[in-house]
PyMOL Python script that loads the backbone (N, CA, C, O; Angstrom):
from pymol import cmd

cmd.read_pdbstr("""\
ATOM      1  N   UNK A   1      -2.824 -64.701 119.471  1.00  0.00           N
ATOM      2  CA  UNK A   1      -3.590 -64.247 120.626  1.00  0.00           C
ATOM      3  C   UNK A   1      -3.306 -62.762 120.844  1.00  0.00           C
ATOM      4  O   UNK A   1      -2.159 -62.320 120.779  1.00  0.00           O
ATOM      5  N   UNK A   2      -4.336 -62.024 121.095  1.00  0.00           N
ATOM      6  CA  UNK A   2      -4.244 -60.587 121.289  1.00  0.00           C
ATOM      7  C   UNK A   2      -3.930 -60.287 122.749  1.00  0.00           C
ATOM      8  O   UNK A   2      -4.632 -60.758 123.644  1.00  0.00           O
ATOM      9  N   UNK A   3      -2.883 -59.509 122.996  1.00  0.00           N
ATOM     10  CA  UNK A   3      -2.539 -59.187 124.376  1.00  0.00           C
ATOM     11  C   UNK A   3      -3.351 -57.984 124.861  1.00  0.00           C
ATOM     12  O   UNK A   3      -3.901 -57.229 124.060  1.00  0.00           O
ATOM     13  N   UNK A   4      -3.415 -57.820 126.163  1.00  0.00           N
ATOM     14  CA  UNK A   4      -4.177 -56.713 126.755  1.00  0.00           C
ATOM     15  C   UNK A   4      -3.618 -55.360 126.336  1.00  0.00           C
ATOM     16  O   UNK A   4      -4.377 -54.420 126.098  1.00  0.00           O
ATOM     17  N   UNK A   5      -2.293 -55.255 126.244  1.00  0.00           N
ATOM     18  CA  UNK A   5      -1.666 -53.977 125.891  1.00  0.00           C
ATOM     19  C   UNK A   5      -2.050 -53.576 124.460  1.00  0.00           C
ATOM     20  O   UNK A   5      -2.391 -52.421 124.205  1.00  0.00           O
ATOM     21  N   UNK A   6      -1.993 -54.522 123.547  1.00  0.00           N
ATOM     22  CA  UNK A   6      -2.368 -54.248 122.161  1.00  0.00           C
ATOM     23  C   UNK A   6      -3.856 -53.903 122.075  1.00  0.00           C
ATOM     24  O   UNK A   6      -4.249 -52.993 121.346  1.00  0.00           O
ATOM     25  N   UNK A   7      -4.675 -54.636 122.825  1.00  0.00           N
ATOM     26  CA  UNK A   7      -6.120 -54.380 122.828  1.00  0.00           C
ATOM     27  C   UNK A   7      -6.423 -52.986 123.378  1.00  0.00           C
ATOM     28  O   UNK A   7      -7.250 -52.267 122.816  1.00  0.00           O
ATOM     29  N   UNK A   8      -5.764 -52.602 124.464  1.00  0.00           N
ATOM     30  CA  UNK A   8      -5.994 -51.283 125.071  1.00  0.00           C
ATOM     31  C   UNK A   8      -5.583 -50.164 124.114  1.00  0.00           C
ATOM     32  O   UNK A   8      -6.267 -49.146 124.012  1.00  0.00           O
ATOM     33  N   UNK A   9      -4.474 -50.357 123.420  1.00  0.00           N
ATOM     34  CA  UNK A   9      -4.048 -49.348 122.439  1.00  0.00           C
ATOM     35  C   UNK A   9      -5.062 -49.240 121.306  1.00  0.00           C
ATOM     36  O   UNK A   9      -5.344 -48.141 120.830  1.00  0.00           O
ATOM     37  N   UNK A  10      -5.604 -50.357 120.877  1.00  0.00           N
ATOM     38  CA  UNK A  10      -6.593 -50.352 119.807  1.00  0.00           C
ATOM     39  C   UNK A  10      -7.871 -49.650 120.216  1.00  0.00           C
ATOM     40  O   UNK A  10      -8.440 -48.892 119.430  1.00  0.00           O
ATOM     41  N   UNK A  11      -8.334 -49.892 121.438  1.00  0.00           N
ATOM     42  CA  UNK A  11      -9.562 -49.260 121.907  1.00  0.00           C
ATOM     43  C   UNK A  11      -9.333 -47.767 122.100  1.00  0.00           C
ATOM     44  O   UNK A  11     -10.228 -46.967 121.827  1.00  0.00           O
ATOM     45  N   UNK A  12      -8.142 -47.375 122.569  1.00  0.00           N
ATOM     46  CA  UNK A  12      -7.824 -45.954 122.723  1.00  0.00           C
ATOM     47  C   UNK A  12      -7.790 -45.270 121.354  1.00  0.00           C
ATOM     48  O   UNK A  12      -8.281 -44.151 121.202  1.00  0.00           O
ATOM     49  N   UNK A  13      -7.219 -45.933 120.379  1.00  0.00           N
ATOM     50  CA  UNK A  13      -7.177 -45.366 119.027  1.00  0.00           C
ATOM     51  C   UNK A  13      -8.581 -45.221 118.455  1.00  0.00           C
ATOM     52  O   UNK A  13      -8.863 -44.252 117.751  1.00  0.00           O
ATOM     53  N   UNK A  14      -9.454 -46.162 118.745  1.00  0.00           N
ATOM     54  CA  UNK A  14     -10.833 -46.076 118.264  1.00  0.00           C
ATOM     55  C   UNK A  14     -11.554 -44.892 118.887  1.00  0.00           C
ATOM     56  O   UNK A  14     -12.291 -44.184 118.201  1.00  0.00           O
ATOM     57  N   UNK A  15     -11.349 -44.671 120.178  1.00  0.00           N
ATOM     58  CA  UNK A  15     -11.990 -43.549 120.869  1.00  0.00           C
ATOM     59  C   UNK A  15     -11.455 -42.219 120.345  1.00  0.00           C
ATOM     60  O   UNK A  15     -12.226 -41.289 120.109  1.00  0.00           O
ATOM     61  N   UNK A  16     -10.145 -42.126 120.164  1.00  0.00           N
ATOM     62  CA  UNK A  16      -9.548 -40.897 119.633  1.00  0.00           C
ATOM     63  C   UNK A  16     -10.036 -40.645 118.209  1.00  0.00           C
ATOM     64  O   UNK A  16     -10.326 -39.507 117.840  1.00  0.00           O
ATOM     65  N   UNK A  17     -10.123 -41.692 117.425  1.00  0.00           N
ATOM     66  CA  UNK A  17     -10.633 -41.561 116.059  1.00  0.00           C
ATOM     67  C   UNK A  17     -12.072 -41.071 116.028  1.00  0.00           C
ATOM     68  O   UNK A  17     -12.451 -40.288 115.157  1.00  0.00           O
ATOM     69  N   UNK A  18     -12.872 -41.534 116.980  1.00  0.00           N
ATOM     70  CA  UNK A  18     -14.257 -41.070 117.072  1.00  0.00           C
ATOM     71  C   UNK A  18     -14.333 -39.586 117.376  1.00  0.00           C
ATOM     72  O   UNK A  18     -15.126 -38.866 116.770  1.00  0.00           O
ATOM     73  N   UNK A  19     -13.524 -39.130 118.299  1.00  0.00           N
ATOM     74  CA  UNK A  19     -13.483 -37.705 118.615  1.00  0.00           C
ATOM     75  C   UNK A  19     -13.006 -36.880 117.437  1.00  0.00           C
ATOM     76  O   UNK A  19     -13.532 -35.800 117.169  1.00  0.00           O
ATOM     77  N   UNK A  20     -12.010 -37.393 116.736  1.00  0.00           N
ATOM     78  CA  UNK A  20     -11.491 -36.676 115.574  1.00  0.00           C
ATOM     79  C   UNK A  20     -12.530 -36.586 114.465  1.00  0.00           C
ATOM     80  O   UNK A  20     -12.614 -35.568 113.778  1.00  0.00           O
ATOM     81  N   UNK A  21     -13.313 -37.627 114.287  1.00  0.00           N
ATOM     82  CA  UNK A  21     -14.331 -37.577 113.240  1.00  0.00           C
ATOM     83  C   UNK A  21     -15.434 -36.584 113.595  1.00  0.00           C
ATOM     84  O   UNK A  21     -16.003 -35.954 112.704  1.00  0.00           O
ATOM     85  N   UNK A  22     -15.743 -36.437 114.875  1.00  0.00           N
ATOM     86  CA  UNK A  22     -16.739 -35.439 115.286  1.00  0.00           C
ATOM     87  C   UNK A  22     -16.213 -34.031 115.052  1.00  0.00           C
ATOM     88  O   UNK A  22     -16.963 -33.156 114.620  1.00  0.00           O
ATOM     89  N   UNK A  23     -14.956 -33.804 115.328  1.00  0.00           N
ATOM     90  CA  UNK A  23     -14.365 -32.487 115.079  1.00  0.00           C
ATOM     91  C   UNK A  23     -14.351 -32.205 113.582  1.00  0.00           C
ATOM     92  O   UNK A  23     -14.630 -31.083 113.157  1.00  0.00           O
ATOM     93  N   UNK A  24     -14.029 -33.215 112.782  1.00  0.00           N
ATOM     94  CA  UNK A  24     -14.043 -33.036 111.327  1.00  0.00           C
ATOM     95  C   UNK A  24     -15.450 -32.708 110.835  1.00  0.00           C
ATOM     96  O   UNK A  24     -15.615 -31.887 109.932  1.00  0.00           O
ATOM     97  N   UNK A  25     -16.448 -33.335 111.411  1.00  0.00           N
ATOM     98  CA  UNK A  25     -17.835 -33.041 111.025  1.00  0.00           C
ATOM     99  C   UNK A  25     -18.197 -31.607 111.385  1.00  0.00           C
ATOM    100  O   UNK A  25     -18.899 -30.935 110.629  1.00  0.00           O
ATOM    101  N   UNK A  26     -17.729 -31.140 112.522  1.00  0.00           N
ATOM    102  CA  UNK A  26     -18.017 -29.767 112.939  1.00  0.00           C
ATOM    103  C   UNK A  26     -17.324 -28.757 112.028  1.00  0.00           C
ATOM    104  O   UNK A  26     -17.870 -27.688 111.758  1.00  0.00           O
ATOM    105  N   UNK A  27     -16.130 -29.090 111.555  1.00  0.00           N
ATOM    106  CA  UNK A  27     -15.398 -28.183 110.669  1.00  0.00           C
ATOM    107  C   UNK A  27     -16.076 -28.105 109.301  1.00  0.00           C
ATOM    108  O   UNK A  27     -16.148 -27.037 108.692  1.00  0.00           O
ATOM    109  N   UNK A  28     -16.569 -29.243 108.831  1.00  0.00           N
ATOM    110  CA  UNK A  28     -17.182 -29.247 107.503  1.00  0.00           C
ATOM    111  C   UNK A  28     -18.614 -28.725 107.511  1.00  0.00           C
ATOM    112  O   UNK A  28     -19.157 -28.408 106.452  1.00  0.00           O
ATOM    113  N   UNK A  29     -19.227 -28.630 108.669  1.00  0.00           N
ATOM    114  CA  UNK A  29     -20.588 -28.092 108.770  1.00  0.00           C
ATOM    115  C   UNK A  29     -20.551 -26.838 109.637  1.00  0.00           C
ATOM    116  O   UNK A  29     -20.799 -26.911 110.840  1.00  0.00           O
ATOM    117  N   UNK A  30     -20.247 -25.699 109.042  1.00  0.00           N
ATOM    118  CA  UNK A  30     -20.148 -24.468 109.831  1.00  0.00           C
ATOM    119  C   UNK A  30     -21.462 -24.171 110.543  1.00  0.00           C
ATOM    120  O   UNK A  30     -22.545 -24.459 110.033  1.00  0.00           O
ATOM    121  N   UNK A  31     -21.345 -23.604 111.701  1.00  0.00           N
ATOM    122  CA  UNK A  31     -22.527 -23.277 112.476  1.00  0.00           C
ATOM    123  C   UNK A  31     -22.740 -24.215 113.642  1.00  0.00           C
ATOM    124  O   UNK A  31     -23.523 -23.912 114.542  1.00  0.00           O
ATOM    125  N   UNK A  32     -22.052 -25.364 113.645  1.00  0.00           N
ATOM    126  CA  UNK A  32     -22.198 -26.286 114.768  1.00  0.00           C
ATOM    127  C   UNK A  32     -21.487 -25.720 115.992  1.00  0.00           C
ATOM    128  O   UNK A  32     -22.055 -25.685 117.084  1.00  0.00           O
ATOM    129  N   UNK A  33     -20.246 -25.278 115.810  1.00  0.00           N
ATOM    130  CA  UNK A  33     -19.489 -24.705 116.919  1.00  0.00           C
ATOM    131  C   UNK A  33     -19.355 -23.211 116.672  1.00  0.00           C
ATOM    132  O   UNK A  33     -18.576 -22.768 115.828  1.00  0.00           O
ATOM    133  N   UNK A  34     -20.126 -22.452 117.421  1.00  0.00           N
ATOM    134  CA  UNK A  34     -20.120 -20.997 117.255  1.00  0.00           C
ATOM    135  C   UNK A  34     -19.408 -20.293 118.394  1.00  0.00           C
ATOM    136  O   UNK A  34     -19.299 -19.066 118.391  1.00  0.00           O
ATOM    137  N   UNK A  35     -18.923 -21.048 119.365  1.00  0.00           N
ATOM    138  CA  UNK A  35     -18.217 -20.460 120.492  1.00  0.00           C
ATOM    139  C   UNK A  35     -19.064 -20.372 121.743  1.00  0.00           C
ATOM    140  O   UNK A  35     -18.558 -20.020 122.809  1.00  0.00           O
ATOM    141  N   UNK A  36     -20.346 -20.688 121.633  1.00  0.00           N
ATOM    142  CA  UNK A  36     -21.196 -20.657 122.820  1.00  0.00           C
ATOM    143  C   UNK A  36     -21.075 -21.973 123.579  1.00  0.00           C
ATOM    144  O   UNK A  36     -20.604 -22.975 123.040  1.00  0.00           O
ATOM    145  N   UNK A  37     -21.500 -21.955 124.814  1.00  0.00           N
ATOM    146  CA  UNK A  37     -21.430 -23.167 125.637  1.00  0.00           C
ATOM    147  C   UNK A  37     -22.282 -24.278 125.034  1.00  0.00           C
ATOM    148  O   UNK A  37     -21.872 -25.439 125.030  1.00  0.00           O
ATOM    149  N   UNK A  38     -23.444 -23.942 124.533  1.00  0.00           N
ATOM    150  CA  UNK A  38     -24.323 -24.943 123.941  1.00  0.00           C
ATOM    151  C   UNK A  38     -23.715 -25.627 122.729  1.00  0.00           C
ATOM    152  O   UNK A  38     -23.867 -26.834 122.542  1.00  0.00           O
ATOM    153  N   UNK A  39     -23.019 -24.840 121.901  1.00  0.00           N
ATOM    154  CA  UNK A  39     -22.417 -25.440 120.707  1.00  0.00           C
ATOM    155  C   UNK A  39     -21.256 -26.360 121.075  1.00  0.00           C
ATOM    156  O   UNK A  39     -21.029 -27.369 120.407  1.00  0.00           O
ATOM    157  N   UNK A  40     -20.527 -26.023 122.121  1.00  0.00           N
ATOM    158  CA  UNK A  40     -19.445 -26.907 122.564  1.00  0.00           C
ATOM    159  C   UNK A  40     -20.012 -28.195 123.154  1.00  0.00           C
ATOM    160  O   UNK A  40     -19.399 -29.256 123.038  1.00  0.00           O
ATOM    161  N   UNK A  41     -21.171 -28.104 123.783  1.00  0.00           N
ATOM    162  CA  UNK A  41     -21.814 -29.305 124.312  1.00  0.00           C
ATOM    163  C   UNK A  41     -22.275 -30.216 123.173  1.00  0.00           C
ATOM    164  O   UNK A  41     -22.204 -31.440 123.284  1.00  0.00           O
ATOM    165  N   UNK A  42     -22.747 -29.615 122.080  1.00  0.00           N
ATOM    166  CA  UNK A  42     -23.126 -30.412 120.903  1.00  0.00           C
ATOM    167  C   UNK A  42     -21.902 -31.144 120.365  1.00  0.00           C
ATOM    168  O   UNK A  42     -21.977 -32.328 120.037  1.00  0.00           O
ATOM    169  N   UNK A  43     -20.782 -30.444 120.276  1.00  0.00           N
ATOM    170  CA  UNK A  43     -19.549 -31.069 119.798  1.00  0.00           C
ATOM    171  C   UNK A  43     -19.110 -32.188 120.744  1.00  0.00           C
ATOM    172  O   UNK A  43     -18.648 -33.236 120.294  1.00  0.00           O
ATOM    173  N   UNK A  44     -19.253 -31.969 122.044  1.00  0.00           N
ATOM    174  CA  UNK A  44     -18.892 -32.995 123.018  1.00  0.00           C
ATOM    175  C   UNK A  44     -19.776 -34.228 122.869  1.00  0.00           C
ATOM    176  O   UNK A  44     -19.289 -35.357 122.934  1.00  0.00           O
ATOM    177  N   UNK A  45     -21.076 -34.012 122.670  1.00  0.00           N
ATOM    178  CA  UNK A  45     -21.985 -35.144 122.465  1.00  0.00           C
ATOM    179  C   UNK A  45     -21.665 -35.882 121.175  1.00  0.00           C
ATOM    180  O   UNK A  45     -21.679 -37.112 121.139  1.00  0.00           O
ATOM    181  N   UNK A  46     -21.375 -35.132 120.113  1.00  0.00           N
ATOM    182  CA  UNK A  46     -21.005 -35.769 118.845  1.00  0.00           C
ATOM    183  C   UNK A  46     -19.749 -36.613 119.023  1.00  0.00           C
ATOM    184  O   UNK A  46     -19.666 -37.726 118.502  1.00  0.00           O
ATOM    185  N   UNK A  47     -18.776 -36.090 119.754  1.00  0.00           N
ATOM    186  CA  UNK A  47     -17.531 -36.821 119.994  1.00  0.00           C
ATOM    187  C   UNK A  47     -17.788 -38.087 120.792  1.00  0.00           C
ATOM    188  O   UNK A  47     -17.224 -39.140 120.494  1.00  0.00           O
ATOM    189  N   UNK A  48     -18.640 -37.985 121.809  1.00  0.00           N
ATOM    190  CA  UNK A  48     -18.933 -39.151 122.644  1.00  0.00           C
ATOM    191  C   UNK A  48     -19.626 -40.248 121.846  1.00  0.00           C
ATOM    192  O   UNK A  48     -19.281 -41.423 121.971  1.00  0.00           O
ATOM    193  N   UNK A  49     -20.596 -39.871 121.031  1.00  0.00           N
ATOM    194  CA  UNK A  49     -21.312 -40.867 120.231  1.00  0.00           C
ATOM    195  C   UNK A  49     -20.372 -41.524 119.224  1.00  0.00           C
ATOM    196  O   UNK A  49     -20.377 -42.745 119.066  1.00  0.00           O
ATOM    197  N   UNK A  50     -19.568 -40.712 118.546  1.00  0.00           N
ATOM    198  CA  UNK A  50     -18.628 -41.268 117.566  1.00  0.00           C
ATOM    199  C   UNK A  50     -17.596 -42.160 118.242  1.00  0.00           C
ATOM    200  O   UNK A  50     -17.216 -43.192 117.689  1.00  0.00           O
ATOM    201  N   UNK A  51     -17.139 -41.779 119.430  1.00  0.00           N
ATOM    202  CA  UNK A  51     -16.159 -42.591 120.151  1.00  0.00           C
ATOM    203  C   UNK A  51     -16.765 -43.936 120.559  1.00  0.00           C
ATOM    204  O   UNK A  51     -16.111 -44.972 120.433  1.00  0.00           O
ATOM    205  N   UNK A  52     -17.993 -43.927 121.038  1.00  0.00           N
ATOM    206  CA  UNK A  52     -18.656 -45.176 121.432  1.00  0.00           C
ATOM    207  C   UNK A  52     -18.868 -46.081 120.217  1.00  0.00           C
ATOM    208  O   UNK A  52     -18.655 -47.291 120.297  1.00  0.00           O
ATOM    209  N   UNK A  53     -19.287 -45.497 119.099  1.00  0.00           N
ATOM    210  CA  UNK A  53     -19.493 -46.298 117.888  1.00  0.00           C
ATOM    211  C   UNK A  53     -18.185 -46.906 117.393  1.00  0.00           C
ATOM    212  O   UNK A  53     -18.150 -48.077 117.015  1.00  0.00           O
ATOM    213  N   UNK A  54     -17.109 -46.118 117.392  1.00  0.00           N
ATOM    214  CA  UNK A  54     -15.810 -46.643 116.961  1.00  0.00           C
ATOM    215  C   UNK A  54     -15.307 -47.720 117.917  1.00  0.00           C
ATOM    216  O   UNK A  54     -14.751 -48.726 117.477  1.00  0.00           O
ATOM    217  N   UNK A  55     -15.498 -47.519 119.219  1.00  0.00           N
ATOM    218  CA  UNK A  55     -15.068 -48.525 120.191  1.00  0.00           C
ATOM    219  C   UNK A  55     -15.873 -49.813 120.017  1.00  0.00           C
ATOM    220  O   UNK A  55     -15.319 -50.908 120.116  1.00  0.00           O
ATOM    221  N   UNK A  56     -17.165 -49.688 119.762  1.00  0.00           N
ATOM    222  CA  UNK A  56     -17.992 -50.876 119.540  1.00  0.00           C
ATOM    223  C   UNK A  56     -17.559 -51.626 118.282  1.00  0.00           C
ATOM    224  O   UNK A  56     -17.522 -52.856 118.266  1.00  0.00           O
ATOM    225  N   UNK A  57     -17.234 -50.882 117.238  1.00  0.00           N
ATOM    226  CA  UNK A  57     -16.749 -51.518 116.010  1.00  0.00           C
ATOM    227  C   UNK A  57     -15.427 -52.237 116.258  1.00  0.00           C
ATOM    228  O   UNK A  57     -15.198 -53.322 115.723  1.00  0.00           O
ATOM    229  N   UNK A  58     -14.559 -51.635 117.069  1.00  0.00           N
ATOM    230  CA  UNK A  58     -13.284 -52.275 117.395  1.00  0.00           C
ATOM    231  C   UNK A  58     -13.524 -53.547 118.217  1.00  0.00           C
ATOM    232  O   UNK A  58     -12.882 -54.572 117.990  1.00  0.00           O
ATOM    233  N   UNK A  59     -14.451 -53.467 119.171  1.00  0.00           N
ATOM    234  CA  UNK A  59     -14.748 -54.643 119.995  1.00  0.00           C
ATOM    235  C   UNK A  59     -15.333 -55.777 119.162  1.00  0.00           C
ATOM    236  O   UNK A  59     -15.096 -56.949 119.454  1.00  0.00           O
ATOM    237  N   UNK A  60     -16.094 -55.434 118.130  1.00  0.00           N
ATOM    238  CA  UNK A  60     -16.651 -56.468 117.263  1.00  0.00           C
ATOM    239  C   UNK A  60     -15.533 -57.171 116.501  1.00  0.00           C
ATOM    240  O   UNK A  60     -15.553 -58.390 116.328  1.00  0.00           O
ATOM    241  N   UNK A  61     -14.562 -56.387 116.051  1.00  0.00           N
ATOM    242  CA  UNK A  61     -13.446 -56.953 115.286  1.00  0.00           C
ATOM    243  C   UNK A  61     -12.444 -57.664 116.189  1.00  0.00           C
ATOM    244  O   UNK A  61     -11.920 -58.719 115.833  1.00  0.00           O
ATOM    245  N   UNK A  62     -12.179 -57.081 117.363  1.00  0.00           N
ATOM    246  CA  UNK A  62     -11.188 -57.628 118.294  1.00  0.00           C
ATOM    247  C   UNK A  62     -11.794 -57.708 119.692  1.00  0.00           C
ATOM    248  O   UNK A  62     -11.636 -56.775 120.479  1.00  0.00           O
ATOM    249  N   UNK A  63     -12.480 -58.792 120.016  1.00  0.00           N
ATOM    250  CA  UNK A  63     -13.095 -58.907 121.344  1.00  0.00           C
ATOM    251  C   UNK A  63     -12.052 -58.887 122.453  1.00  0.00           C
ATOM    252  O   UNK A  63     -10.850 -58.949 122.197  1.00  0.00           O
ATOM    253  N   UNK A  64     -12.531 -58.799 123.682  1.00  0.00           N
ATOM    254  CA  UNK A  64     -11.619 -58.804 124.828  1.00  0.00           C
ATOM    255  C   UNK A  64     -10.719 -60.023 124.781  1.00  0.00           C
ATOM    256  O   UNK A  64     -11.169 -61.120 124.447  1.00  0.00           O
ATOM    257  N   UNK A  65      -9.432 -59.834 125.119  1.00  0.00           N
ATOM    258  CA  UNK A  65      -8.534 -60.988 125.149  1.00  0.00           C
ATOM    259  C   UNK A  65      -8.974 -61.980 126.230  1.00  0.00           C
ATOM    260  O   UNK A  65      -9.472 -61.585 127.284  1.00  0.00           O
ATOM    261  N   UNK A  66      -8.785 -63.253 125.954  1.00  0.00           N
ATOM    262  CA  UNK A  66      -9.132 -64.286 126.938  1.00  0.00           C
ATOM    263  C   UNK A  66      -8.149 -64.213 128.097  1.00  0.00           C
ATOM    264  O   UNK A  66      -6.957 -63.969 127.908  1.00  0.00           O
ATOM    265  N   UNK A  67      -8.673 -64.430 129.301  1.00  0.00           N
ATOM    266  CA  UNK A  67      -7.814 -64.438 130.485  1.00  0.00           C
ATOM    267  C   UNK A  67      -6.912 -65.674 130.491  1.00  0.00           C
ATOM    268  O   UNK A  67      -7.269 -66.728 129.964  1.00  0.00           O
ATOM    269  N   UNK A  68      -5.759 -65.518 131.087  1.00  0.00           N
ATOM    270  CA  UNK A  68      -4.836 -66.652 131.168  1.00  0.00           C
ATOM    271  C   UNK A  68      -5.323 -67.610 132.251  1.00  0.00           C
ATOM    272  O   UNK A  68      -5.611 -67.197 133.374  1.00  0.00           O
ATOM    273  N   UNK A  69      -5.410 -68.871 131.909  1.00  0.00           N
ATOM    274  CA  UNK A  69      -5.831 -69.876 132.870  1.00  0.00           C
ATOM    275  C   UNK A  69      -4.606 -70.383 133.608  1.00  0.00           C
ATOM    276  O   UNK A  69      -3.601 -70.743 132.996  1.00  0.00           O
ATOM    277  N   UNK A  70      -4.703 -70.409 134.926  1.00  0.00           N
ATOM    278  CA  UNK A  70      -3.573 -70.855 135.750  1.00  0.00           C
ATOM    279  C   UNK A  70      -3.769 -72.301 136.157  1.00  0.00           C
ATOM    280  O   UNK A  70      -4.892 -72.760 136.361  1.00  0.00           O
ATOM    281  N   UNK A  71      -2.685 -72.992 136.270  1.00  0.00           N
ATOM    282  CA  UNK A  71      -2.744 -74.370 136.714  1.00  0.00           C
ATOM    283  C   UNK A  71      -2.810 -75.387 135.593  1.00  0.00           C
ATOM    284  O   UNK A  71      -2.920 -76.586 135.851  1.00  0.00           O
ATOM    285  N   UNK A  72      -2.745 -74.934 134.369  1.00  0.00           N
ATOM    286  CA  UNK A  72      -2.782 -75.888 133.252  1.00  0.00           C
ATOM    287  C   UNK A  72      -1.477 -75.903 132.547  1.00  0.00           C
ATOM    288  O   UNK A  72      -1.308 -76.642 131.577  1.00  0.00           O
TER     289      UNK A  72
END
""", "prot")
cmd.dss("prot")
cmd.show_as("cartoon", "prot")
cmd.util.cbc("prot")
cmd.orient("prot")
């Protein structure tokens, strides 16, 4: 059984991994981040999308832990 603490760490790692992959994409494709506000917003959007996709993939593999039933 997956505990809440382990699940929370896994979802946090998925979100961080998504952000890291967006930064890696920006580094490998010069011109995305040029230092302007607009380019940083593009990087932020890329990070958000990648984080959501990674979190969804984690949730598919490890769904929310079942709540403990009391009284049984």
